C-alpha positions in Angstrom: -2.1 -11.2 -1.0 -0.4 -12.1 -4.4 2.5 -10.2 -5.8 0.4 -8.4 -8.5 -2.3 -7.2 -6.1 -2.2 -3.5 -5.3 -1.1 -2.5 -1.9 -1.7 1.2 -2.6 -5.1 1.3 -3.9 -5.1 4.9 -4.5 -2.2 4.8 -6.9 -2.3 1.1 -7.8 1.2 0.3 -6.6 1.5 -3.6 -6.4 3.2 -5.6 -3.8 5.5 -6.8 -6.7 6.7 -3.2 -7.3 7.3 -2.6 -3.5 9.1 -5.8 -2.9 11.3 -5.0 -5.7 11.8 -1.3 -4.7 12.8 -2.5 -1.2 15.4 -4.9 -2.8 16.8 -2.4 -5.4 16.8 0.8 -3.4 17.3 -0.4 0.3 15.3 2.3 1.7 16.4 3.3 5.3 12.9 4.1 6.7 9.5 2.9 5.7 8.3 6.4 4.7 10.9 6.1 1.7 8.5 3.5 0.0 6.5 6.7 -1.1 9.0 6.9 -3.7 7.8 3.9 -5.3 4.8 5.4 -7.4 3.5 7.6 -4.5 2.6 4.7 -2.3 1.1 5.6 1.0 0.5 9.2 0.1 -3.2 9.2 -0.9 -5.8 8.1 1.7 -3.1 6.7 4.1 -4.8 3.2 4.3 -1.7 1.4 3.2 0.9 3.0 5.3 0.8 0.2 8.1 1.0 -2.3 5.3 3.9 -0.5 3.8 5.7 -0.7 7.2 5.1 -4.6 7.4 6.7 -4.8 3.7 9.6 -2.6 4.7 10.3 -4.9 7.6 10.1 -8.0 5.4 6.7 -9.3 6.9 4.9 -9.4 3.7 3.4 -12.7 4.5 1.5 -11.0 7.1 -0.7 -9.2 4.6 -4.4 -10.1 4.1 -5.9 -11.4 1.0 -6.5 -8.8 -1.9 -10.3 -9.2 -1.2 -10.0 -8.8 2.6 -7.8 -5.8 2.1 -10.1 -4.0 -0.4 -13.0 -4.4 1.9 -11.1 -3.3 5.0 -9.9 -0.3 3.2 -13.5 0.5 1.9 -14.7 0.6 5.5 -11.7 2.8 6.4 -12.7 5.3 3.8 -16.4 5.2 4.5 -15.6 5.8 8.1 -14.1 9.2 7.0 -10.5 8.1 8.0 -9.0 8.8 4.6 -9.8 10.4 1.4 -8.4 9.0 -1.8 -7.1 11.4 -4.4 -9.9 12.4 -6.7 -8.2 11.4 -9.9 -7.8 7.7 -8.6 -11.7 7.2 -7.8 -13.5 4.7 -9.8 
């Protein structure tokens, strides 16, 4: 995944924004990453990936295409619902 690829697809929060947020704000727990553009507060798909970013394992993220396809499967399976305003 490149720095400018979105990690939170609901709110289009990029990996770059999240990495910079972690460096700048020094969150104490992964859930505090939600303060970065609402990351993780939509469908919930990105929460495990936010945890990886928090723990400095960003290199373990899939490619942007793999990530988007897996998220589409997650949504189709009814495991999360993106906010209506971000659909499209």
